[in-house]
C-alpha positions as CSV (number, residue, x, y, z in Angstrom):
1,X,22.9,-33.0,16.5
2,X,21.5,-30.6,19.2
3,X,21.0,-28.1,16.3
4,X,18.5,-30.7,14.4
5,X,16.6,-31.2,17.3
6,X,16.1,-27.6,18.0
7,X,15.2,-27.1,14.1
8,X,12.7,-30.0,14.4
9,X,11.1,-28.6,17.5
10,X,10.8,-25.5,15.8
11,X,9.4,-26.4,12.4
12,X,6.6,-28.8,14.5
13,X,5.9,-25.6,16.4
14,X,5.1,-23.4,13.4
15,X,3.3,-26.3,11.6
16,X,0.8,-26.5,15.1
17,X,0.5,-22.9,15.3
18,X,0.4,-21.8,11.7
19,X,-3.3,-23.3,11.0
20,X,-4.6,-21.5,14.5
21,X,-2.9,-18.1,13.0
22,X,-4.9,-18.4,10.2
23,X,-8.1,-19.5,11.3
24,X,-7.7,-16.0,13.2
25,X,-8.3,-14.1,10.0
26,X,-11.8,-12.7,9.6
27,X,-12.2,-11.8,5.9
28,X,-15.6,-10.4,6.5
29,X,-15.2,-6.4,6.0
30,X,-18.8,-6.1,8.3
31,X,-17.2,-7.5,11.2
32,X,-14.3,-5.2,11.3
33,X,-13.7,-3.0,13.9
34,X,-14.6,0.5,14.2
35,X,-12.0,2.9,14.7
36,X,-8.7,4.7,13.9
37,X,-5.7,3.1,12.5
38,X,-2.2,3.6,12.0
39,X,-0.1,2.2,8.5
40,X,2.3,-0.8,9.4
41,X,5.0,0.6,7.2
42,X,7.0,-2.4,7.7
43,X,3.9,-4.7,5.8
44,X,2.8,-2.2,3.7
45,X,4.5,-1.7,0.1
46,X,3.7,0.7,-2.9
47,X,4.6,-0.7,-6.3
48,X,4.2,1.0,-9.6
49,X,4.0,-0.5,-13.4
50,X,4.7,1.2,-16.6
51,X,5.3,-0.3,-20.4
52,X,9.0,-0.4,-21.2
53,X,9.5,0.5,-24.8
54,X,6.5,-1.7,-25.9
55,X,9.0,-4.6,-24.9
56,X,8.1,-5.7,-21.2
57,X,6.5,-4.3,-18.4
58,X,8.9,-2.6,-15.6
59,X,8.0,-1.8,-12.1
60,X,9.4,-0.6,-9.0
61,X,8.5,0.0,-5.4
62,X,8.3,2.5,-2.7
63,X,8.4,1.3,0.5
64,X,8.0,3.6,3.7
65,X,4.7,5.0,3.5
66,X,3.0,6.2,6.8
67,X,-0.7,6.9,7.1
68,X,-3.9,7.0,9.1
69,X,-7.3,5.5,8.4
70,X,-10.4,5.8,10.3
71,X,-13.2,3.3,9.6
72,X,-16.5,2.1,10.3
73,X,-18.1,-0.9,8.6
74,X,-21.5,0.1,9.1
75,X,-20.6,3.6,7.9
76,X,-18.2,2.7,4.8
77,X,-18.7,6.7,3.3
78,X,-17.7,7.9,6.2
79,X,-14.2,6.3,6.4
80,X,-11.0,8.6,5.8
81,X,-7.5,7.9,4.2
82,X,-4.6,9.9,4.6
83,X,-1.3,8.3,3.3
84,X,2.2,9.6,2.8
85,X,5.0,7.8,0.6
86,X,8.5,8.7,0.6
87,X,9.4,8.8,-3.0
88,X,13.2,9.1,-2.3
89,X,13.0,5.0,-1.6
90,X,12.0,4.2,-4.7
91,X,13.7,1.1,-5.6
92,X,14.1,-1.1,-8.9
93,X,17.0,-3.5,-7.7
94,X,19.0,-1.4,-10.0
95,X,21.1,1.2,-7.8
96,X,21.8,3.3,-10.9
97,X,18.3,3.4,-12.2
98,X,16.8,4.3,-8.5
99,X,19.4,7.5,-8.4
100,X,17.9,8.4,-11.8
101,X,14.3,8.3,-10.9
102,X,14.9,10.0,-7.6
103,X,16.6,12.5,-9.3
104,X,15.2,16.0,-11.0
105,X,14.5,14.7,-14.2
106,X,12.1,12.0,-12.4
107,X,10.3,12.1,-9.5
108,X,12.4,14.9,-8.3
109,X,12.7,13.6,-4.4
110,X,14.8,16.8,-3.3
111,X,12.2,19.1,-4.2
112,X,8.9,17.4,-3.7
113,X,9.9,14.2,-1.6
114,X,6.4,13.1,-0.8
115,X,3.8,11.7,-2.7
116,X,0.2,11.8,-0.7
117,X,-2.7,10.3,-0.8
118,X,-5.7,11.8,1.0
119,X,-9.5,10.4,0.5
120,X,-12.3,12.6,-0.3
121,X,-15.1,9.7,-1.2
122,X,-15.6,6.1,-0.2
123,X,-18.2,4.2,-2.2
124,X,-18.6,0.9,-1.7
125,X,-19.0,-1.5,-4.5
126,X,-19.1,-4.6,-3.2
127,X,-19.4,-6.8,0.0
128,X,-15.2,-6.7,0.9
129,X,-14.6,-3.7,-2.1
130,X,-14.8,0.0,-2.5
131,X,-13.8,2.5,-4.7
132,X,-11.5,5.4,-2.4
133,X,-11.3,8.6,-4.1
134,X,-9.2,11.3,-3.2
135,X,-6.4,13.4,-4.0
136,X,-3.1,12.3,-5.1
137,X,-0.5,15.3,-4.7
138,X,2.9,13.7,-6.9
139,X,5.6,16.0,-8.2
140,X,4.2,19.0,-6.7
141,X,1.2,18.6,-8.7
142,X,-2.5,17.5,-6.9
143,X,-4.8,15.5,-9.1
144,X,-7.9,13.3,-8.3
145,X,-7.8,9.5,-8.6
146,X,-10.1,6.6,-7.9
147,X,-8.4,3.6,-6.5
148,X,-9.8,0.2,-6.3
149,X,-10.0,-1.4,-2.9
150,X,-10.4,-4.6,-1.5
151,X,-10.3,-5.7,1.9
152,X,-8.5,-9.3,2.5
153,X,-8.9,-9.7,6.0
154,X,-8.5,-8.4,9.9
155,X,-6.9,-10.3,12.5
156,X,-4.6,-10.0,15.9
157,X,-1.2,-9.8,14.5
158,X,0.7,-13.2,16.7
159,X,3.6,-11.1,16.9
160,X,3.0,-8.0,18.3
161,X,-1.0,-8.5,19.2
162,X,-2.4,-5.5,17.1
163,X,-6.0,-5.8,15.3
164,X,-4.6,-5.4,12.0
165,X,-6.6,-4.8,8.3
166,X,-5.1,-5.7,5.6
167,X,-6.4,-4.0,2.2
168,X,-5.0,-4.5,-1.7
169,X,-5.4,-1.6,-3.8
170,X,-4.7,-0.5,-7.6
171,X,-5.3,3.0,-9.6
172,X,-4.3,4.1,-12.8
173,X,-2.5,7.6,-13.3
174,X,-1.4,9.5,-16.1
175,X,2.2,10.5,-14.7
176,X,2.7,13.7,-17.6
177,X,-0.2,14.9,-15.9
178,X,1.9,15.1,-12.6
179,X,5.2,16.7,-14.8
180,X,7.0,13.8,-14.6
181,X,7.3,13.2,-18.5
182,X,10.5,11.8,-18.9
183,X,10.7,9.2,-22.1
184,X,6.7,9.3,-22.7
185,X,5.0,7.9,-24.5
186,X,8.2,5.4,-25.0
187,X,8.1,4.8,-21.2
188,X,4.1,4.6,-20.7
189,X,2.5,7.5,-19.3
190,X,0.0,5.2,-17.8
191,X,1.3,4.4,-14.5
192,X,-0.5,1.6,-12.3
193,X,-0.2,1.5,-9.0
194,X,-0.5,-1.4,-6.8
195,X,-1.0,-1.2,-3.1
196,X,-0.7,-3.8,-0.2
197,X,-1.5,-2.3,2.9
198,X,-2.0,-3.4,6.5
199,X,-3.3,-0.6,9.3
200,X,-3.1,-1.6,12.8
201,X,-5.9,-0.4,15.4
202,X,-5.0,2.6,17.7
203,X,-6.0,2.9,21.4
204,X,-9.2,5.0,21.5
205,X,-9.0,8.3,24.0
């Protein structure tokens, strides 16, 4: 009985606080606080999608990203982004396939442990969107890639009290251009990258 009563109180408390938390989020990119941000790896995920033998789409994830963002909403073109992702974390919910993808015939995580994106140009495309062009290094090869980024919202994280920005971004690469050519084109050369990222503001020096 006590457990049921405690659960009921918790449910009511969450129902009351959730709207307040939601109201704090601001989706106006022009009102974002300028400064330096660090990637919140616990709430950031990189996903890749390929066409599998023309039958279905198949995707996997690459958790564990780290990185930094320097941003001033009044000077978007001056923004700088530097993100690294450990490729050994590749996950498809199939352990055997995960090991294969991290192996020498695919991502070769032992030799090339990190995928890295460093921005070189940021161009505003809308009130809450921008094209972020940069150099993507994957499998030991560096090539220019453009990500289409959308600002989702900014808010103070109610758990750790950190001022946090949320973004979504997508881009398309040809994996063979990075030397990852196994089964291409039966497993599509074109690979879609989808990123959901959170950045926490860092104290100013």
